[in-house]
C-alpha positions in Angstrom: 160.6 64.2 121.2 158.7 67.4 121.3 154.9 67.4 121.2 152.4 70.2 120.6 152.1 71.1 124.3 155.8 71.5 125.0 158.4 74.0 123.8 162.0 73.2 122.8 163.0 73.4 126.5 160.4 70.9 127.5 158.1 73.4 129.2 154.4 73.8 128.5 153.2 76.7 126.5 150.6 77.5 129.2 150.8 77.5 133.0 148.2 77.3 135.7 147.2 80.3 137.7 149.1 78.9 140.7 152.3 78.5 138.5 151.9 82.1 137.2 151.4 83.4 140.7 154.6 81.6 141.9 156.5 83.0 138.9 155.3 86.5 139.7 155.9 86.1 143.4 152.3 86.9 144.3 149.6 85.0 146.1 147.0 82.9 144.4 144.1 85.2 145.3 146.1 88.2 144.0 146.7 86.4 140.7 143.0 85.6 140.3 142.1 89.2 141.1 144.7 90.4 138.5 143.2 88.1 135.9 139.7 89.4 136.7 141.0 93.0 136.1 142.6 92.0 132.9 146.2 92.6 134.2 147.4 89.0 133.6 146.7 87.6 130.1 144.8 84.4 130.2 142.6 82.0 128.3 139.7 80.0 129.5 139.1 76.4 128.6 135.8 75.4 130.0 136.1 76.3 133.7 139.9 76.2 133.6 142.1 79.3 133.4 145.5 79.1 131.8 148.2 81.7 131.4 150.2 81.6 128.1 153.8 81.6 129.0 154.9 83.9 126.2 152.2 86.4 127.0 153.3 86.5 130.6 156.9 87.0 129.6 155.9 89.8 127.2 154.0 91.4 130.0 157.0 91.4 132.2 159.3 92.7 129.5 156.9 95.5 128.8 156.7 96.4 132.6 160.5 96.5 132.9 160.8 98.7 129.8 158.1 101.0 131.1 159.9 101.3 134.5 163.1 102.1 132.7 161.5 104.9 130.7 159.8 106.3 133.8 163.2 106.6 135.5 164.7 108.6 132.6 
């Protein structure tokens, strides 16, 4: 059964900074620096930082499309 924290594929809607860094293929420090610069969308819950999965996916799609247009 699906709960409010999981999607239809059973994955959480948010990921930790470590998980986001692994998904992007960058180091943890680089991920925190990108978050501080506003390059990686995130939310803060108390002292915790979480990266919304859909926001990260949209960021990647937008980056790929921008690269395609730059090559044209």
